[in-house]
N, C-alpha and C positions, 0 to 999 in steps of 0.2 A: 075383259082386258084386251088391249091390242098391243102386241109386242112388236118392236122394231129393232133392227140391228143397224148401227151406224158404222161409219168407217173406222177401221181399227186404228188406234192411236200409235201402235207400234207392232212389229212383227210378233206373232204368237198371242195376240189379244183380240177380243171382240167386245165392243161397247154396246150394251143393250139398254133399252128404255121401254117402259110400258105405262099405260094409263092406270091410275089408281083404281082399286076395286070399288064398286058401288056398295058393297056390303058394309054394314055398320059394326061388324064384329071382326075386323081384320087385326090380327096380332103381328102379321109379317108376311113376307113373300119368300118363295123358293124358286131358284133358277135351276132348270134341268138341262143337262148337257149330254150329248151323245154323238156318235159318228155315223149313225144310220137314222133315217127319218122315222120318227115315232118310237125309237128305242133309245132311252136315255140311261147312260151308265153311271151318272152321278148327279147329285143335287147339292145345291149350296143355299143354306138359309141366309138371307141377306137383310133381315129385319124389315123396318118400315120404309125403306128407300124405294124409289121407282126407277132407278137406273143402277147398273152394275157393270163393271168391266171384268170379263172372264180372262184370266191370264194362263200362262203355261200351256197354250194350245200348240200342237205340233204343226210345223210348217209343212205344207203339201197335203194337208188333210182338209176335209169339209166337215164342219160341225153343225149340229142341229140343236136349237134351243127352244124351250118353252118355259112359261112361268105359271105358278099357282099362288093363290093366297091361302092362308090358314087362319083360323079363329083362335080365340083364347082357349077353347076346349080341345084344340088340336085337329079339328075337322078341316080337311083340305079341299079346296075347290077342284074342279076339273082343270085341264090344261088350257092355257091361252092358245092362240094360233101359234104355229111353229114357224121359225125363221132359220135360215142357214147362212153360213159364212165360210168361204174358202180362205184358208190361211196361206199367205204367200211369203 
């Protein structure tokens, strides 16, 4: 999966999009969010969508994002590439 971050639609948000998984057993995706590269403090299960807008991000901070997919058995993939966004 290739994750990208698009321009924020409003202050305190980051709009993410990613390529769909090539796995045949995808039950959904999780977006991981953190304030340090490679260290994610929360995850958001977003279902079967391939884009998501993360809200309530603190102005003046830089956030790091990655995505995983998970199968019906609950097995989760490794992280996608990481992207970052500074919130102004």
